[in-house]
PDB file with one MODEL, atoms N, CA, C and O in Angstrom:
MODEL        1
ATOM      1  N   MET A   1    -101.498  80.995 125.327  1.00  0.00           N
ATOM      2  CA  MET A   1    -101.255  81.245 126.372  1.00  0.00           C
ATOM      3  C   MET A   1     -99.557  81.938 126.741  1.00  0.00           C
ATOM      4  O   MET A   1     -98.553  82.042 126.036  1.00  0.00           O
ATOM      5  N   ALA A   2     -99.872  82.344 128.285  1.00  0.00           N
ATOM      6  CA  ALA A   2     -98.938  82.845 128.635  1.00  0.00           C
ATOM      7  C   ALA A   2     -97.082  82.583 129.123  1.00  0.00           C
ATOM      8  O   ALA A   2     -96.658  81.463 128.842  1.00  0.00           O
ATOM      9  N   ARG A   3     -96.434  83.208 129.559  1.00  0.00           N
ATOM     10  CA  ARG A   3     -95.070  82.650 129.758  1.00  0.00           C
ATOM     11  C   ARG A   3     -94.509  83.629 130.967  1.00  0.00           C
ATOM     12  O   ARG A   3     -94.575  84.837 131.198  1.00  0.00           O
ATOM     13  N   VAL A   4     -93.978  82.590 131.555  1.00  0.00           N
ATOM     14  CA  VAL A   4     -92.759  82.790 132.467  1.00  0.00           C
ATOM     15  C   VAL A   4     -91.376  82.075 132.859  1.00  0.00           C
ATOM     16  O   VAL A   4     -90.587  81.166 132.602  1.00  0.00           O
ATOM     17  N   LYS A   5     -91.718  83.314 133.780  1.00  0.00           N
ATOM     18  CA  LYS A   5     -89.532  82.797 134.522  1.00  0.00           C
ATOM     19  C   LYS A   5     -89.520  81.380 135.240  1.00  0.00           C
ATOM     20  O   LYS A   5     -88.945  81.064 136.281  1.00  0.00           O
ATOM     21  N   ILE A   6     -89.847  81.066 134.894  1.00  0.00           N
ATOM     22  CA  ILE A   6     -90.093  79.681 136.249  1.00  0.00           C
ATOM     23  C   ILE A   6     -89.294  80.049 137.285  1.00  0.00           C
ATOM     24  O   ILE A   6     -89.683  80.310 138.424  1.00  0.00           O
ATOM     25  N   GLU A   7     -87.784  80.078 136.744  1.00  0.00           N
ATOM     26  CA  GLU A   7     -86.696  80.120 137.715  1.00  0.00           C
ATOM     27  C   GLU A   7     -87.093  81.350 138.586  1.00  0.00           C
ATOM     28  O   GLU A   7     -86.837  81.150 139.773  1.00  0.00           O
ATOM     29  N   LYS A   8     -87.588  82.436 138.355  1.00  0.00           N
ATOM     30  CA  LYS A   8     -87.447  83.458 138.779  1.00  0.00           C
ATOM     31  C   LYS A   8     -88.826  82.793 139.746  1.00  0.00           C
ATOM     32  O   LYS A   8     -88.598  82.442 140.904  1.00  0.00           O
ATOM     33  N   ILE A   9     -89.821  82.702 139.333  1.00  0.00           N
ATOM     34  CA  ILE A   9     -90.889  82.115 140.358  1.00  0.00           C
ATOM     35  C   ILE A   9     -90.552  81.130 141.340  1.00  0.00           C
ATOM     36  O   ILE A   9     -90.932  81.208 142.508  1.00  0.00           O
ATOM     37  N   ILE A  10     -89.762  80.094 140.831  1.00  0.00           N
ATOM     38  CA  ILE A  10     -89.251  79.874 142.077  1.00  0.00           C
ATOM     39  C   ILE A  10     -88.384  80.166 142.732  1.00  0.00           C
ATOM     40  O   ILE A  10     -88.395  79.492 143.762  1.00  0.00           O
ATOM     41  N   GLU A  11     -87.485  80.940 142.684  1.00  0.00           N
ATOM     42  CA  GLU A  11     -87.010  82.017 143.430  1.00  0.00           C
ATOM     43  C   GLU A  11     -88.128  82.581 145.072  1.00  0.00           C
ATOM     44  O   GLU A  11     -88.137  82.525 146.301  1.00  0.00           O
ATOM     45  N   GLN A  12     -89.020  83.162 143.719  1.00  0.00           N
ATOM     46  CA  GLN A  12     -89.999  84.181 145.038  1.00  0.00           C
ATOM     47  C   GLN A  12     -91.158  82.974 146.251  1.00  0.00           C
ATOM     48  O   GLN A  12     -91.920  83.210 147.189  1.00  0.00           O
ATOM     49  N   LEU A  13     -90.675  81.630 145.491  1.00  0.00           N
ATOM     50  CA  LEU A  13     -91.731  80.732 146.302  1.00  0.00           C
ATOM     51  C   LEU A  13     -90.713  79.853 147.065  1.00  0.00           C
ATOM     52  O   LEU A  13     -90.988  78.753 147.542  1.00  0.00           O
ATOM     53  N   ASP A  14     -89.199  80.613 147.143  1.00  0.00           N
ATOM     54  CA  ASP A  14     -88.655  79.544 147.706  1.00  0.00           C
ATOM     55  C   ASP A  14     -88.795  79.089 149.025  1.00  0.00           C
ATOM     56  O   ASP A  14     -88.021  78.151 149.217  1.00  0.00           O
ATOM     57  N   SER A  15     -89.535  79.396 150.114  1.00  0.00           N
ATOM     58  CA  SER A  15     -89.526  79.179 151.855  1.00  0.00           C
ATOM     59  C   SER A  15     -90.782  78.356 151.670  1.00  0.00           C
ATOM     60  O   SER A  15     -90.657  77.292 152.277  1.00  0.00           O
ATOM     61  N   ASP A  16     -92.079  78.473 150.982  1.00  0.00           N
ATOM     62  CA  ASP A  16     -92.688  76.989 150.984  1.00  0.00           C
ATOM     63  C   ASP A  16     -92.225  76.092 150.044  1.00  0.00           C
ATOM     64  O   ASP A  16     -91.859  75.020 150.526  1.00  0.00           O
ATOM     65  N   LEU A  17     -92.101  76.243 148.481  1.00  0.00           N
ATOM     66  CA  LEU A  17     -91.046  75.043 147.952  1.00  0.00           C
ATOM     67  C   LEU A  17     -90.194  73.993 148.878  1.00  0.00           C
ATOM     68  O   LEU A  17     -90.170  72.783 149.100  1.00  0.00           O
ATOM     69  N   ARG A  18     -89.484  75.230 149.300  1.00  0.00           N
ATOM     70  CA  ARG A  18     -88.357  74.096 150.470  1.00  0.00           C
ATOM     71  C   ARG A  18     -88.601  73.565 151.229  1.00  0.00           C
ATOM     72  O   ARG A  18     -87.832  72.634 151.472  1.00  0.00           O
ATOM     73  N   LYS A  19     -89.863  73.750 152.187  1.00  0.00           N
ATOM     74  CA  LYS A  19     -90.762  73.526 152.856  1.00  0.00           C
ATOM     75  C   LYS A  19     -91.150  71.487 152.016  1.00  0.00           C
ATOM     76  O   LYS A  19     -90.923  70.285 152.156  1.00  0.00           O
ATOM     77  N   ALA A  20     -91.785  72.426 151.270  1.00  0.00           N
ATOM     78  CA  ALA A  20     -92.634  70.956 150.197  1.00  0.00           C
ATOM     79  C   ALA A  20     -91.483  70.729 150.035  1.00  0.00           C
ATOM     80  O   ALA A  20     -91.050  70.190 151.054  1.00  0.00           O
ATOM     81  N   LEU A  21     -90.781  70.841 149.343  1.00  0.00           N
ATOM     82  CA  LEU A  21     -89.494  69.388 149.280  1.00  0.00           C
ATOM     83  C   LEU A  21     -89.114  68.683 149.595  1.00  0.00           C
ATOM     84  O   LEU A  21     -88.985  67.552 149.127  1.00  0.00           O
ATOM     85  N   ARG A  22     -88.703  69.271 150.806  1.00  0.00           N
ATOM     86  CA  ARG A  22     -88.209  68.356 152.403  1.00  0.00           C
ATOM     87  C   ARG A  22     -89.419  67.296 153.023  1.00  0.00           C
ATOM     88  O   ARG A  22     -89.111  66.158 153.381  1.00  0.00           O
ATOM     89  N   ASP A  23     -90.537  67.702 153.089  1.00  0.00           N
ATOM     90  CA  ASP A  23     -91.778  67.648 153.691  1.00  0.00           C
ATOM     91  C   ASP A  23     -91.860  66.169 151.950  1.00  0.00           C
ATOM     92  O   ASP A  23     -92.187  65.016 152.231  1.00  0.00           O
ATOM     93  N   ALA A  24     -91.737  66.303 151.386  1.00  0.00           N
ATOM     94  CA  ALA A  24     -91.984  64.925 150.207  1.00  0.00           C
ATOM     95  C   ALA A  24     -91.375  64.142 150.024  1.00  0.00           C
ATOM     96  O   ALA A  24     -91.640  62.974 149.741  1.00  0.00           O
ATOM     97  N   VAL A  25     -89.992  64.902 150.219  1.00  0.00           N
ATOM     98  CA  VAL A  25     -88.671  63.645 150.721  1.00  0.00           C
ATOM     99  C   VAL A  25     -88.610  63.033 151.646  1.00  0.00           C
ATOM    100  O   VAL A  25     -88.047  61.939 151.697  1.00  0.00           O
ATOM    101  N   ARG A  26     -89.180  63.601 152.600  1.00  0.00           N
ATOM    102  CA  ARG A  26     -89.475  62.879 154.192  1.00  0.00           C
ATOM    103  C   ARG A  26     -90.662  61.309 154.329  1.00  0.00           C
ATOM    104  O   ARG A  26     -90.773  60.361 155.107  1.00  0.00           O
ATOM    105  N   GLY A  27     -91.277  61.735 153.213  1.00  0.00           N
ATOM    106  CA  GLY A  27     -92.718  61.334 153.254  1.00  0.00           C
ATOM    107  C   GLY A  27     -92.345  60.555 152.245  1.00  0.00           C
ATOM    108  O   GLY A  27     -93.205  60.854 151.417  1.00  0.00           O
ATOM    109  N   VAL A  28     -91.457  59.524 151.579  1.00  0.00           N
ATOM    110  CA  VAL A  28     -90.841  59.350 150.885  1.00  0.00           C
ATOM    111  C   VAL A  28     -90.057  58.113 151.309  1.00  0.00           C
ATOM    112  O   VAL A  28     -90.249  56.897 151.315  1.00  0.00           O
ATOM    113  N   ILE A  29     -88.847  59.168 151.750  1.00  0.00           N
ATOM    114  CA  ILE A  29     -87.639  58.820 152.859  1.00  0.00           C
ATOM    115  C   ILE A  29     -87.634  58.624 154.366  1.00  0.00           C
ATOM    116  O   ILE A  29     -86.617  58.404 155.024  1.00  0.00           O
ATOM    117  N   PRO A  30     -88.193  58.669 154.584  1.00  0.00           N
ATOM    118  CA  PRO A  30     -88.769  58.584 156.641  1.00  0.00           C
ATOM    119  C   PRO A  30     -87.294  58.347 157.352  1.00  0.00           C
ATOM    120  O   PRO A  30     -86.933  57.177 157.223  1.00  0.00           O
ATOM    121  N   ASN A  31     -86.373  59.166 158.059  1.00  0.00           N
ATOM    122  CA  ASN A  31     -85.404  58.777 158.361  1.00  0.00           C
ATOM    123  C   ASN A  31     -83.741  59.817 157.541  1.00  0.00           C
ATOM    124  O   ASN A  31     -82.553  60.087 157.718  1.00  0.00           O
ATOM    125  N   VAL A  32     -84.864  59.995 156.673  1.00  0.00           N
ATOM    126  CA  VAL A  32     -83.900  60.964 155.914  1.00  0.00           C
ATOM    127  C   VAL A  32     -82.835  61.783 156.721  1.00  0.00           C
ATOM    128  O   VAL A  32     -83.274  62.850 157.151  1.00  0.00           O
ATOM    129  N   ASP A  33     -81.672  61.538 156.984  1.00  0.00           N
ATOM    130  CA  ASP A  33     -80.842  63.206 157.336  1.00  0.00           C
ATOM    131  C   ASP A  33     -80.267  64.044 155.758  1.00  0.00           C
ATOM    132  O   ASP A  33     -79.537  63.455 154.961  1.00  0.00           O
ATOM    133  N   PHE A  34     -80.779  65.530 155.533  1.00  0.00           N
ATOM    134  CA  PHE A  34     -80.255  66.131 154.540  1.00  0.00           C
ATOM    135  C   PHE A  34     -80.386  67.458 154.769  1.00  0.00           C
ATOM    136  O   PHE A  34     -81.178  67.564 155.705  1.00  0.00           O
ATOM    137  N   ASP A  35     -79.995  68.627 154.374  1.00  0.00           N
ATOM    138  CA  ASP A  35     -79.193  69.896 154.152  1.00  0.00           C
ATOM    139  C   ASP A  35     -80.814  70.421 153.725  1.00  0.00           C
ATOM    140  O   ASP A  35     -80.688  71.034 152.665  1.00  0.00           O
ATOM    141  N   GLU A  36     -81.645  70.416 153.966  1.00  0.00           N
ATOM    142  CA  GLU A  36     -82.456  71.037 153.335  1.00  0.00           C
ATOM    143  C   GLU A  36     -82.333  72.030 152.226  1.00  0.00           C
ATOM    144  O   GLU A  36     -82.593  71.694 151.070  1.00  0.00           O
ATOM    145  N   ARG A  37     -81.914  73.338 152.555  1.00  0.00           N
ATOM    146  CA  ARG A  37     -81.138  74.090 152.008  1.00  0.00           C
ATOM    147  C   ARG A  37     -80.245  74.158 150.451  1.00  0.00           C
ATOM    148  O   ARG A  37     -80.094  74.893 149.475  1.00  0.00           O
ATOM    149  N   ARG A  38     -79.776  72.766 151.040  1.00  0.00           N
ATOM    150  CA  ARG A  38     -78.739  72.567 149.940  1.00  0.00           C
ATOM    151  C   ARG A  38     -79.406  71.800 149.359  1.00  0.00           C
ATOM    152  O   ARG A  38     -79.079  71.977 148.185  1.00  0.00           O
ATOM    153  N   LEU A  39     -80.471  70.709 149.400  1.00  0.00           N
ATOM    154  CA  LEU A  39     -81.372  70.324 148.171  1.00  0.00           C
ATOM    155  C   LEU A  39     -82.649  71.081 147.905  1.00  0.00           C
ATOM    156  O   LEU A  39     -83.599  70.482 147.401  1.00  0.00           O
ATOM    157  N   PHE A  40     -82.746  72.606 148.270  1.00  0.00           N
ATOM    158  CA  PHE A  40     -83.555  73.221 147.234  1.00  0.00           C
ATOM    159  C   PHE A  40     -82.674  73.756 146.547  1.00  0.00           C
ATOM    160  O   PHE A  40     -82.811  73.828 145.326  1.00  0.00           O
ATOM    161  N   ARG A  41     -81.543  74.265 147.205  1.00  0.00           N
ATOM    162  CA  ARG A  41     -81.068  74.531 146.013  1.00  0.00           C
ATOM    163  C   ARG A  41     -80.432  73.846 144.803  1.00  0.00           C
ATOM    164  O   ARG A  41     -80.304  74.481 143.757  1.00  0.00           O
ATOM    165  N   GLU A  42     -80.015  72.530 144.905  1.00  0.00           N
ATOM    166  CA  GLU A  42     -79.453  71.990 143.338  1.00  0.00           C
ATOM    167  C   GLU A  42     -80.806  71.227 142.968  1.00  0.00           C
ATOM    168  O   GLU A  42     -80.610  70.524 141.977  1.00  0.00           O
ATOM    169  N   PHE A  43     -82.609  71.104 143.623  1.00  0.00           N
ATOM    170  CA  PHE A  43     -83.829  71.295 142.835  1.00  0.00           C
ATOM    171  C   PHE A  43     -83.429  72.493 142.208  1.00  0.00           C
ATOM    172  O   PHE A  43     -82.873  72.278 141.130  1.00  0.00           O
ATOM    173  N   ALA A  44     -83.528  73.733 142.531  1.00  0.00           N
ATOM    174  CA  ALA A  44     -83.254  75.136 142.033  1.00  0.00           C
ATOM    175  C   ALA A  44     -82.275  75.206 140.517  1.00  0.00           C
ATOM    176  O   ALA A  44     -82.805  75.427 139.428  1.00  0.00           O
ATOM    177  N   ARG A  45     -81.383  75.069 140.620  1.00  0.00           N
ATOM    178  CA  ARG A  45     -80.522  74.500 138.989  1.00  0.00           C
ATOM    179  C   ARG A  45     -81.113  73.355 138.419  1.00  0.00           C
ATOM    180  O   ARG A  45     -81.653  73.503 137.323  1.00  0.00           O
ATOM    181  N   ALA A  46     -81.116  72.625 138.765  1.00  0.00           N
ATOM    182  CA  ALA A  46     -81.471  71.551 137.832  1.00  0.00           C
ATOM    183  C   ALA A  46     -82.922  71.800 137.605  1.00  0.00           C
ATOM    184  O   ALA A  46     -83.393  70.876 136.942  1.00  0.00           O
ATOM    185  N   VAL A  47     -83.879  72.784 137.937  1.00  0.00           N
ATOM    186  CA  VAL A  47     -84.358  73.015 137.277  1.00  0.00           C
ATOM    187  C   VAL A  47     -84.254  73.977 136.395  1.00  0.00           C
ATOM    188  O   VAL A  47     -85.088  73.970 135.489  1.00  0.00           O
ATOM    189  N   GLY A  48     -83.520  74.743 136.406  1.00  0.00           N
ATOM    190  CA  GLY A  48     -82.775  75.393 135.423  1.00  0.00           C
ATOM    191  C   GLY A  48     -82.274  75.298 134.298  1.00  0.00           C
ATOM    192  O   GLY A  48     -82.308  76.149 133.409  1.00  0.00           O
ATOM    193  N   ARG A  49     -81.572  73.818 134.261  1.00  0.00           N
ATOM    194  CA  ARG A  49     -80.655  73.117 133.542  1.00  0.00           C
ATOM    195  C   ARG A  49     -82.252  72.580 132.267  1.00  0.00           C
ATOM    196  O   ARG A  49     -82.498  72.965 131.124  1.00  0.00           O
ATOM    197  N   LYS A  50     -82.916  71.695 133.079  1.00  0.00           N
ATOM    198  CA  LYS A  50     -84.254  71.599 132.526  1.00  0.00           C
ATOM    199  C   LYS A  50     -84.892  71.704 131.151  1.00  0.00           C
ATOM    200  O   LYS A  50     -85.119  71.193 130.055  1.00  0.00           O
ATOM    201  N   CYS A  51     -85.116  73.521 132.629  1.00  0.00           N
ATOM    202  CA  CYS A  51     -85.926  74.606 131.478  1.00  0.00           C
ATOM    203  C   CYS A  51     -85.790  74.940 131.147  1.00  0.00           C
ATOM    204  O   CYS A  51     -84.580  75.159 131.188  1.00  0.00           O
ATOM    205  N   SER A  52     -86.618  75.803 130.018  1.00  0.00           N
ATOM    206  CA  SER A  52     -86.184  76.913 129.411  1.00  0.00           C
ATOM    207  C   SER A  52     -86.707  78.305 130.216  1.00  0.00           C
ATOM    208  O   SER A  52     -87.673  78.469 130.961  1.00  0.00           O
ATOM    209  N   THR A  53     -85.401  79.469 129.637  1.00  0.00           N
ATOM    210  CA  THR A  53     -86.584  80.576 130.348  1.00  0.00           C
ATOM    211  C   THR A  53     -87.162  80.663 130.219  1.00  0.00           C
ATOM    212  O   THR A  53     -87.868  79.929 130.911  1.00  0.00           O
ATOM    213  N   TRP A  54     -87.833  81.420 129.407  1.00  0.00           N
ATOM    214  CA  TRP A  54     -89.934  81.217 129.538  1.00  0.00           C
ATOM    215  C   TRP A  54     -90.214  79.709 129.378  1.00  0.00           C
ATOM    216  O   TRP A  54     -89.764  78.774 128.716  1.00  0.00           O
ATOM    217  N   GLU A  55     -91.052  79.895 130.183  1.00  0.00           N
ATOM    218  CA  GLU A  55     -91.718  78.661 129.666  1.00  0.00           C
ATOM    219  C   GLU A  55     -93.083  78.535 129.381  1.00  0.00           C
ATOM    220  O   GLU A  55     -93.641  78.559 130.477  1.00  0.00           O
ATOM    221  N   THR A  56     -93.969  78.405 128.443  1.00  0.00           N
ATOM    222  CA  THR A  56     -95.172  78.754 127.844  1.00  0.00           C
ATOM    223  C   THR A  56     -96.406  77.886 129.351  1.00  0.00           C
ATOM    224  O   THR A  56     -96.145  76.764 129.783  1.00  0.00           O
ATOM    225  N   VAL A  57     -97.307  78.499 129.734  1.00  0.00           N
ATOM    226  CA  VAL A  57     -98.332  77.747 130.469  1.00  0.00           C
ATOM    227  C   VAL A  57     -99.824  78.559 129.947  1.00  0.00           C
ATOM    228  O   VAL A  57    -100.187  79.718 129.744  1.00  0.00           O
ATOM    229  N   ASN A  58    -100.428  77.145 129.874  1.00  0.00           N
ATOM    230  CA  ASN A  58    -101.892  78.440 130.082  1.00  0.00           C
ATOM    231  C   ASN A  58    -102.370  78.840 129.992  1.00  0.00           C
ATOM    232  O   ASN A  58    -103.170  78.087 130.546  1.00  0.00           O
ATOM    233  N   ASP A  59    -103.236  80.032 129.598  1.00  0.00           N
ATOM    234  CA  ASP A  59    -103.173  81.552 130.368  1.00  0.00           C
ATOM    235  C   ASP A  59    -104.751  80.867 131.579  1.00  0.00           C
ATOM    236  O   ASP A  59    -105.030  81.663 132.475  1.00  0.00           O
ATOM    237  N   SER A  60    -105.311  80.018 131.557  1.00  0.00           N
ATOM    238  CA  SER A  60    -105.700  79.606 132.441  1.00  0.00           C
ATOM    239  C   SER A  60    -104.811  79.357 133.747  1.00  0.00           C
ATOM    240  O   SER A  60    -105.462  78.874 134.673  1.00  0.00           O
ATOM    241  N   PHE A  61    -103.753  79.536 133.953  1.00  0.00           N
ATOM    242  CA  PHE A  61    -102.890  78.939 135.150  1.00  0.00           C
ATOM    243  C   PHE A  61    -101.865  80.497 135.657  1.00  0.00           C
ATOM    244  O   PHE A  61    -100.837  80.541 136.332  1.00  0.00           O
ATOM    245  N   VAL A  62    -102.569  81.504 135.081  1.00  0.00           N
ATOM    246  CA  VAL A  62    -102.376  82.578 134.854  1.00  0.00           C
ATOM    247  C   VAL A  62    -103.545  83.583 135.429  1.00  0.00           C
ATOM    248  O   VAL A  62    -104.634  83.520 134.858  1.00  0.00           O
ATOM    249  N   GLU A  63    -103.372  84.626 136.664  1.00  0.00           N
ATOM    250  CA  GLU A  63    -103.756  85.707 136.814  1.00  0.00           C
ATOM    251  C   GLU A  63    -103.335  86.945 137.032  1.00  0.00           C
ATOM    252  O   GLU A  63    -102.521  87.033 137.951  1.00  0.00           O
ATOM    253  N   LYS A  64    -103.678  88.142 136.379  1.00  0.00           N
ATOM    254  CA  LYS A  64    -103.316  89.109 136.666  1.00  0.00           C
ATOM    255  C   LYS A  64    -103.545  90.087 137.850  1.00  0.00           C
ATOM    256  O   LYS A  64    -104.655  90.179 138.373  1.00  0.00           O
ATOM    257  N   ASN A  65    -102.566  90.756 138.228  1.00  0.00           N
ATOM    258  CA  ASN A  65    -103.503  91.813 139.829  1.00  0.00           C
ATOM    259  C   ASN A  65    -104.205  92.728 138.853  1.00  0.00           C
ATOM    260  O   ASN A  65    -104.949  93.617 139.267  1.00  0.00           O
TER     261      ASN A  65
ENDMDL
END
């Protein structure tokens, strides 16, 4: 099993994840107005509260360059 710093992964993928979260919210709640950057910041904070600093993941989910 591999361990990853989930918060750092979220930080690194910030732009793509923010857009994906925006699209998902709009898919569920059409025509909703929200600040996508604020929504993402709150999402990232919630992940930090709910997940351990280091999360264990299956080795098959990690590829080393």
